[in-house]
C-alpha positions as semicolon CSV with decimal commas, in nm:
position;residue;x (nm);y (nm);z (nm)
1;X;0,000;0,001;0,000
2;X;0,284;0,244;0,088
3;X;0,458;0,144;-0,234
4;X;0,146;0,235;-0,433
5;X;0,122;0,573;-0,259
6;X;0,484;0,644;-0,334
7;X;0,431;0,552;-0,698
8;X;0,134;0,791;-0,725
9;X;0,340;1,078;-0,574
10;X;0,627;1,003;-0,809
11;X;0,402;0,988;-1,114
12;X;0,230;1,316;-1,015
13;X;0,570;1,486;-0,980
14;X;0,680;1,342;-1,313
15;X;0,366;1,475;-1,485
16;X;0,419;1,821;-1,337
17;X;0,776;1,831;-1,465
18;X;0,662;1,696;-1,800
19;X;0,395;1,963;-1,837
20;X;0,640;2,238;-1,755
21;X;0,877;2,107;-2,023
22;X;0,608;2,088;-2,288
23;X;0,623;2,374;-2,539
24;X;0,318;2,567;-2,645
25;X;0,350;2,419;-2,993
26;X;0,280;2,071;-2,864
27;X;-0,075;2,163;-2,772
28;X;-0,312;2,010;-2,523
29;X;-0,356;1,691;-2,724
30;X;0,002;1,591;-2,666
31;X;-0,026;1,674;-2,300
32;X;-0,326;1,445;-2,256
33;X;-0,139;1,166;-2,432
34;X;0,149;1,214;-2,193
35;X;-0,088;1,206;-1,893
36;X;-0,247;0,885;-2,014
37;X;0,090;0,721;-2,071
38;X;0,260;0,834;-1,752
39;X;-0,032;0,851;-1,507
40;X;-0,344;0,658;-1,601
41;X;-0,175;0,347;-1,735
42;X;0,061;0,299;-1,437
43;X;-0,223;0,357;-1,193
44;X;-0,436;0,093;-1,368
45;X;-0,149;-0,152;-1,370
46;X;-0,105;-0,095;-0,997
47;X;-0,468;-0,074;-0,880
48;X;-0,601;-0,390;-1,048
49;X;-0,365;-0,633;-0,869
50;X;-0,402;-0,432;-0,547
51;X;-0,783;-0,470;-0,569
52;X;-0,765;-0,847;-0,606
53;X;-0,495;-0,874;-0,338
54;X;-0,706;-0,671;-0,093
55;X;-1,012;-0,881;-0,172
56;X;-0,820;-1,202;-0,109
57;X;-0,680;-1,073;0,221
58;X;-1,027;-0,965;0,342
59;X;-1,193;-1,293;0,244
60;X;-0,914;-1,496;0,405
61;X;-0,937;-1,295;0,725
62;X;-1,316;-1,328;0,748
63;X;-1,329;-1,699;0,657
64;X;-1,308;-1,812;1,024
65;X;-1,609;-1,594;1,105
66;X;-1,812;-1,759;0,831
67;X;-1,706;-2,106;0,946
68;X;-1,795;-2,023;1,308
69;X;-2,135;-1,887;1,199
70;X;-2,210;-2,204;1,002
71;X;-2,105;-2,418;1,301
72;X;-2,327;-2,218;1,536
73;X;-2,621;-2,254;1,298
74;X;-2,580;-2,631;1,308
75;X;-2,583;-2,646;1,689
76;X;-2,915;-2,746;1,842
77;X;-3,077;-2,520;2,095
78;X;-3,063;-2,800;2,351
79;X;-2,686;-2,847;2,318
80;X;-2,476;-2,729;2,608
81;X;-2,110;-2,643;2,633
82;X;-2,068;-2,516;2,277
83;X;-1,778;-2,272;2,241
84;X;-1,595;-2,122;1,943
85;X;-1,230;-2,210;1,894
86;X;-1,023;-1,899;1,957
87;X;-0,722;-2,038;1,767
88;X;-0,920;-2,028;1,440
89;X;-0,959;-1,648;1,455
90;X;-0,710;-1,371;1,373
91;X;-0,566;-1,191;1,672
92;X;-0,782;-0,885;1,603
93;X;-1,104;-1,090;1,626
94;X;-1,010;-1,306;1,924
95;X;-1,139;-1,056;2,186
96;X;-1,481;-1,069;2,022
97;X;-1,474;-1,453;2,010
98;X;-1,363;-1,466;2,377
99;X;-1,653;-1,236;2,475
100;X;-1,891;-1,459;2,278
101;X;-1,767;-1,766;2,469
102;X;-1,818;-1,585;2,799
103;X;-2,173;-1,502;2,696
104;X;-2,242;-1,865;2,599
105;X;-2,106;-1,980;2,934
106;X;-2,336;-1,743;3,121
107;X;-2,633;-1,860;2,918
108;X;-2,547;-2,223;2,994
109;X;-2,527;-2,146;3,364
110;X;-2,858;-1,958;3,361
111;X;-3,033;-2,240;3,174
112;X;-2,887;-2,499;3,411
113;X;-2,998;-2,305;3,717
114;X;-3,348;-2,265;3,574
115;X;-3,382;-2,635;3,501
116;X;-3,237;-2,732;3,839
117;X;-3,483;-2,499;4,011
118;X;-3,778;-2,650;3,822
119;X;-3,662;-3,002;3,907
120;X;-3,616;-2,918;4,276
121;X;-3,958;-2,756;4,298
122;X;-4,116;-3,056;4,125
123;X;-3,943;-3,293;4,365
124;X;-4,063;-3,095;4,667
125;X;-4,421;-3,093;4,540
126;X;-4,451;-3,469;4,500
127;X;-4,509;-3,549;4,866
128;X;-4,764;-3,270;4,937
129;X;-4,960;-3,369;4,626
130;X;-4,965;-3,733;4,732
131;X;-5,088;-3,639;5,080
132;X;-5,353;-3,411;4,925
133;X;-5,475;-3,695;4,705
134;X;-5,511;-3,922;5,007
135;X;-5,708;-3,656;5,194
136;X;-5,940;-3,607;4,899
137;X;-6,010;-3,980;4,890
138;X;-6,150;-3,948;5,243
139;X;-6,385;-3,668;5,152
140;X;-6,740;-3,738;5,048
141;X;-6,794;-3,394;4,896
142;X;-6,926;-3,373;4,539
143;X;-6,633;-3,146;4,461
144;X;-6,382;-3,410;4,568
145;X;-6,386;-3,583;4,229
146;X;-6,313;-3,258;4,042
147;X;-6,039;-3,167;4,287
148;X;-5,883;-3,510;4,248
149;X;-5,868;-3,457;3,871
150;X;-5,693;-3,124;3,925
151;X;-5,444;-3,279;4,168
152;X;-5,383;-3,567;3,926
153;X;-5,306;-3,314;3,649
154;X;-5,062;-3,140;3,885
155;X;-4,894;-3,469;3,971
156;X;-4,861;-3,547;3,602
157;X;-4,701;-3,206;3,536
158;X;-4,460;-3,254;3,827
159;X;-4,366;-3,596;3,693
160;X;-4,305;-3,455;3,347
161;X;-4,081;-3,179;3,478
162;X;-3,878;-3,429;3,676
163;X;-3,858;-3,654;3,369
164;X;-3,724;-3,365;3,158
165;X;-3,459;-3,293;3,421
166;X;-3,364;-3,662;3,423
167;X;-3,333;-3,662;3,043
168;X;-3,092;-3,368;3,062
169;X;-2,879;-3,569;3,304
170;X;-2,884;-3,869;3,068
171;X;-2,764;-3,652;2,780
172;X;-2,475;-3,502;2,976
173;X;-2,362;-3,821;3,151
174;X;-2,406;-4,150;2,957
175;X;-2,604;-4,409;3,153
176;X;-2,536;-4,784;3,123
177;X;-2,781;-4,939;2,876
178;X;-2,922;-5,285;2,830
179;X;-3,096;-5,483;2,559
180;X;-3,469;-5,417;2,579
181;X;-3,758;-5,600;2,418
182;X;-3,991;-5,349;2,255
183;X;-4,291;-5,590;2,272
184;X;-4,241;-5,629;2,647
185;X;-4,235;-5,249;2,700
186;X;-4,543;-5,208;2,480
187;X;-4,732;-5,480;2,666
188;X;-4,650;-5,324;3,003
189;X;-4,765;-4,976;2,899
190;X;-5,077;-5,105;2,719
191;X;-5,188;-5,302;3,028
192;X;-5,138;-4,996;3,244
193;X;-5,345;-4,770;3,018
194;X;-5,620;-5,013;2,923
195;X;-5,837;-4,943;3,236
196;X;-5,797;-4,568;3,191
197;X;-5,893;-4,591;2,825
198;X;-6,199;-4,803;2,915
199;X;-6,314;-4,539;3,164
200;X;-6,298;-4,283;2,883
201;X;-6,492;-4,505;2,643
202;X;-6,187;-4,577;2,429
203;X;-5,982;-4,887;2,353
204;X;-5,611;-4,973;2,339
205;X;-5,493;-5,240;2,094
206;X;-5,148;-5,394;2,053
207;X;-5,007;-5,522;1,724
208;X;-4,668;-5,693;1,741
209;X;-4,468;-5,827;1,447
210;X;-4,145;-5,999;1,536
211;X;-3,943;-5,946;1,853
212;X;-3,730;-5,638;1,793
213;X;-3,471;-5,553;2,058
214;X;-3,303;-5,217;2,115
215;X;-3,022;-5,091;2,335
216;X;-3,143;-4,828;2,579
217;X;-3,297;-4,738;2,913
218;X;-3,620;-4,927;2,980
219;X;-3,796;-4,673;3,200
220;X;-3,736;-4,392;2,951
221;X;-3,877;-4,598;2,663
222;X;-4,183;-4,675;2,873
223;X;-4,217;-4,304;2,950
224;X;-4,194;-4,216;2,580
225;X;-4,465;-4,468;2,490
226;X;-4,679;-4,350;2,782
227;X;-4,667;-3,991;2,662
228;X;-4,749;-4,091;2,306
229;X;-5,038;-4,304;2,430
230;X;-5,172;-4,023;2,652
231;X;-5,172;-3,783;2,357
232;X;-5,337;-4,042;2,134
233;X;-5,615;-4,109;2,383
234;X;-5,667;-3,738;2,423
235;X;-5,734;-3,678;2,051
236;X;-5,921;-4,003;1,979
237;X;-6,301;-3,962;1,995
238;X;-6,510;-4,171;2,233
239;X;-6,554;-4,524;2,103
240;X;-6,228;-4,505;1,907
241;X;-5,919;-4,726;1,931
242;X;-5,554;-4,641;1,980
243;X;-5,318;-4,898;1,831
244;X;-4,963;-4,960;1,953
245;X;-4,764;-5,137;1,680
246;X;-4,421;-5,293;1,713
247;X;-4,192;-5,424;1,439
248;X;-4,100;-5,592;1,222
249;X;-3,785;-5,378;1,254
250;X;-3,688;-5,169;1,555
251;X;-3,984;-4,929;1,547
252;X;-4,246;-4,835;1,801
253;X;-4,559;-4,664;1,667
254;X;-4,881;-4,524;1,812
255;X;-5,178;-4,473;1,577
256;X;-5,485;-4,280;1,688
257;X;-5,808;-4,152;1,532
258;X;-5,730;-3,782;1,571
259;X;-5,647;-3,523;1,306
260;X;-5,286;-3,635;1,263
261;X;-4,965;-3,430;1,282
262;X;-4,754;-3,305;0,995
263;X;-4,374;-3,311;1,017
264;X;-4,369;-2,934;1,077
265;X;-4,626;-2,962;1,358
266;X;-4,435;-3,246;1,519
267;X;-4,110;-3,044;1,510
268;X;-4,287;-2,745;1,669
269;X;-4,457;-2,954;1,939
270;X;-4,128;-3,119;2,030
271;X;-4,024;-2,800;2,207
272;X;-4,101;-2,757;2,575
273;X;-4,441;-2,614;2,667
274;X;-4,559;-2,612;2,305
275;X;-4,922;-2,715;2,273
276;X;-5,136;-2,801;1,972
277;X;-5,463;-2,619;1,898
278;X;-5,663;-2,933;1,979
279;X;-5,471;-3,011;2,301
280;X;-5,661;-3,045;2,625
281;X;-5,679;-2,759;2,870
282;X;-5,494;-2,957;3,135
283;X;-5,192;-3,030;2,919
284;X;-4,866;-2,846;2,979
285;X;-4,700;-2,908;2,643
286;X;-4,423;-3,134;2,775
287;X;-4,536;-3,473;2,640
288;X;-4,382;-3,464;2,292
289;X;-4,083;-3,269;2,422
290;X;-4,009;-3,559;2,656
291;X;-4,055;-3,810;2,373
292;X;-3,818;-3,607;2,150
293;X;-3,556;-3,595;2,423
294;X;-3,583;-3,970;2,485
295;X;-3,547;-4,027;2,109
296;X;-3,232;-3,814;2,112
297;X;-3,088;-4,016;2,400
298;X;-3,146;-4,339;2,207
299;X;-3,031;-4,195;1,870
300;X;-3,378;-4,268;1,738
301;X;-3,587;-4,074;1,488
302;X;-3,921;-3,929;1,599
303;X;-4,130;-3,927;1,283
304;X;-4,491;-3,887;1,180
305;X;-4,724;-4,016;0,912
306;X;-5,021;-3,772;0,909
307;X;-5,216;-3,989;0,661
308;X;-5,202;-4,290;0,891
309;X;-5,238;-4,063;1,198
310;X;-4,931;-4,231;1,339
311;X;-4,619;-4,123;1,529
312;X;-4,321;-4,356;1,546
313;X;-3,988;-4,396;1,713
314;X;-3,739;-4,548;1,466
315;X;-3,433;-4,687;1,641
316;X;-3,102;-4,683;1,458
317;X;-2,736;-4,743;1,526
318;X;-2,557;-4,506;1,763
319;X;-2,344;-4,372;1,476
320;X;-2,645;-4,224;1,299
321;X;-2,761;-3,869;1,371
322;X;-3,135;-3,838;1,319
323;X;-3,417;-3,591;1,382
324;X;-3,781;-3,516;1,328
325;X;-3,929;-3,566;0,986
326;X;-4,196;-3,733;0,782
327;X;-4,235;-4,108;0,798
328;X;-4,150;-4,286;0,473
329;X;-4,298;-4,632;0,442
330;X;-4,197;-4,857;0,157
């Protein structure tokens, strides 16, 4: 850059001397030719390579910012501990990257404190709610039945909050897994929900093909199926049937008689406290969020087939990274 400035000064001085030495007989036409030869042409020869060199330097310097932005876009909102690599940035940009890492650390701490607080509150509420339920059983008041339903909804919410906190722990610290029979889990959950479905005038059916096994945590798989079954019973009209289907490969599906969910709706409802338009008043919007988190723990895909009104968990190898989407049946 300094060399280019020196060249411009030199050329300007040369032109001034040249103009002074020109005679009046040469005329202005000759002077303009001299200016073009001694000024314009050298400047063009200098500025063109300088332009491309400056462009290359700027693009090379900003490349780490583009790579960091792309990496940050690929990070899920539930991921913790993400930081940018300071060594990938020029020295001039490293203070900004360091401040960004500090901000991410503070956000992680705030999110962790919020979740820990919710889990602690939920844990402390379990015993009072259980005692309240026992006391309501002793009452003969007509309002006792309605109050028991409200307390039951509160207990369910407390259980869901504690389950979400437990899923966060499972993601951060791997838990020993075992081989689990999907038909056995489905049978256990179906037997537990059959009386409840009968009270609501609905039915629960089980269709098993093969004996698929998966590697995972049994109680979390049962919780995922329970949440799917609760949602299915909620949207199925009275007299309808909810079908739990297993196999032939490692898949666990729940089919209801509701309106069905598109892939976009399933992705939206997989966030915490998101509720569908047809959801019940007592729901808190944690059911599918819990299922999505359990699917993530097991490296499974949570998918939907809106035409069949079916939501499935598709279990794959641990090496595969999967997410929400539309169910493709061959």
